[in-house]
C-alpha atoms as one frame of an Amber mdcrd trajectory, in Angstrom:
protein
 -28.931  28.481  -3.516 -26.123  26.185  -4.571 -27.024  22.505  -4.292 -24.291
  20.201  -2.974 -24.792  16.541  -3.839 -22.507  13.531  -4.331 -19.410  15.514
  -3.374 -19.869  18.476  -5.724 -22.152  21.344  -6.604 -24.807  20.403  -9.154
 -27.620  22.139 -10.975 -30.874  22.025  -9.042 -33.756  20.814 -11.228 -36.305
  21.386  -8.469 -38.241  24.589  -7.811 -39.299  25.482  -4.284 -42.872  26.773
  -4.186 -44.041  29.135  -1.455 -47.401  28.788   0.279 -50.172  29.918  -2.102
 -47.924  30.136  -5.169 -49.095  28.450  -8.377 -47.093  25.444  -9.554 -45.981
  24.369 -12.966 -47.697  21.247 -14.341 -44.262  20.052 -15.471 -43.401  19.041
 -11.929 -40.124  18.894 -10.065 -41.529  21.219  -7.444 -41.065  21.268  -3.685
 -44.246  22.343  -1.921 -44.939  23.043   1.746 -46.581  20.134   3.572 -49.735
  22.206   4.211 -50.033  22.850   0.451 -49.646  19.151  -0.296 -52.270  18.194
   2.279 -54.782  20.639   0.759 -54.060  19.733  -2.899 -53.075  16.041  -2.847
 -56.299  14.903  -4.554 -55.530  17.080  -7.592 -52.376  14.995  -8.122 -53.879
  11.571  -7.394 -53.514  10.296 -10.989 -50.518  12.437 -11.894 -47.002  11.183
 -12.517 -45.488  14.610 -11.848 -42.384  14.392  -9.652 -43.289  15.973  -6.320
 -41.220  17.120  -3.390 -42.416  18.261   0.008 -40.862  20.661   2.514 -41.100
  19.524   6.141 -40.677  22.034   8.951 -39.053  20.986  12.248 -41.465  19.534
  14.769 -43.856  18.140  12.153 -45.264  14.791  13.254 -44.303  11.930  10.915
 -47.893  10.660  10.770 -48.854  13.883   8.959 -47.028  12.778   5.800 -45.715
   9.216   6.149 -48.631   7.653   4.235 -47.737   9.823   1.227 -44.031   8.839
   1.133 -44.379   6.708  -2.036 -45.647   9.816  -3.840 -42.585  11.936  -3.068
 -39.356  11.876  -5.056 -37.788  14.420  -2.685 -38.228  15.498   0.919 -36.634
  18.785   2.004 -36.106  18.933   5.760 -35.800  22.492   7.052 -32.985  23.342
   9.470 -33.872  26.787  10.856 -30.611  27.156  12.808 -27.510  25.007  13.106
 -28.318  24.026  16.710 -31.627  22.409  15.718 -31.072  18.655  15.348 -34.650
  17.499  14.782 -34.060  17.021  11.046 -31.308  14.470  11.791 -33.807  12.265
  13.621 -36.456  12.705  10.937 -33.953  11.792   8.204 -32.836   8.658   9.996
 -36.430   7.557  10.654 -37.409   8.177   7.031 -34.534   6.026   5.770 -34.482
   3.208   8.334 -38.029   2.841   9.635 -40.034   3.989   6.621 -37.665   2.950
   3.797 -37.735   6.267   1.933 -35.513   5.901  -1.153 -35.909   9.370  -2.691
 -33.706  12.411  -2.208 -33.450  13.772   1.334 -32.397  17.394   1.165 -31.223
  19.578   4.039 -32.321  23.154   3.570 -31.869  26.192   5.760 -28.820  26.821
   7.926 -26.463  24.029   6.861 -22.864  24.519   7.986 -19.702  22.689   6.909
 -19.279  20.661  10.097 -22.803  19.260   9.723 -22.310  17.664   6.291 -20.744
  14.372   7.428 -23.204  13.730  10.295 -26.100  14.562   7.981 -24.814  12.130
   5.354 -24.652   9.431   8.033 -28.288  10.146   8.974 -29.468   9.693   5.398
 -29.317  13.134   3.784 -27.940  13.107   0.265 -28.346  16.739  -0.882 -27.761
  20.101   0.757 -28.991  23.617  -0.079 -26.001  25.730   0.905 -26.669  29.348
   1.900 -23.626  29.984   4.098 -20.763  31.545   2.097 -18.041  30.009   4.322
 -19.533  26.540   3.889 -19.848  27.046   0.149 -16.208  28.155  -0.149 -14.978
  25.191   1.915 -16.967  22.701  -0.166 -15.764  24.257  -3.416 -12.169  23.900
  -2.147 -12.788  20.252  -1.216 -12.323  20.895   2.511 -14.928  18.705   4.166
 -14.024  17.872   7.757 -14.637  14.303   8.730 -14.217  11.626  11.334 -12.804
   8.254  10.321 -14.246   6.030  13.076 -17.673   5.982  14.681 -19.260   4.333
  17.701 -22.413   3.414  15.816 -23.215   2.769  12.158 -24.822   5.382   9.950
 -27.628   4.787   7.490 -26.587   2.143   4.949 -23.404   1.279   6.872 -22.655
  -2.159   8.237 -22.200  -2.236  12.013 -18.677  -2.754  13.235 -18.229  -6.035
  15.078 -16.617  -6.352  18.475 -15.603  -3.783  21.006 -13.865  -0.780  19.458
 -12.780  -2.520  16.221 -11.272   0.701  14.898  -8.433   0.313  17.407  -7.256
  -2.913  15.822  -4.331  -2.729  13.468  -4.184  -4.859  10.343  -1.502  -7.562
  10.518   1.383  -6.908   8.190
């Protein structure tokens, strides 16, 4: 899958591991949460870069204590109408201070990129050919003004400040 990050497609240095699959000791692997929970002690003294894949509906308390161990969290979006990953991303960034890569994986469509960025995602596994073509052509739809701040955005002061025109 093409990986879209920082406004362009980049090479993905991470390998997604399926349940029960052996992992490379070199690291940079994304494992299912259930795999991590069963094998975390084997990596207690390791400095291998680890990523974890979180399915929608997973309770935060199942993995939040291990956040410092993860360099990447891949939040699964099973269909474009499922918005649970947006909430999880925002909570990971704002409440739990996660500084690693937050990756959206699954059904990511072009009109979701900007809202996902505002929630704290910074990388996207793109499987949809229309989305991939639009991103390659630099066509990312966007909104210029928002009612509330996104992650790492300063809140706008006053009522509807985007309506004000700069004095010339």
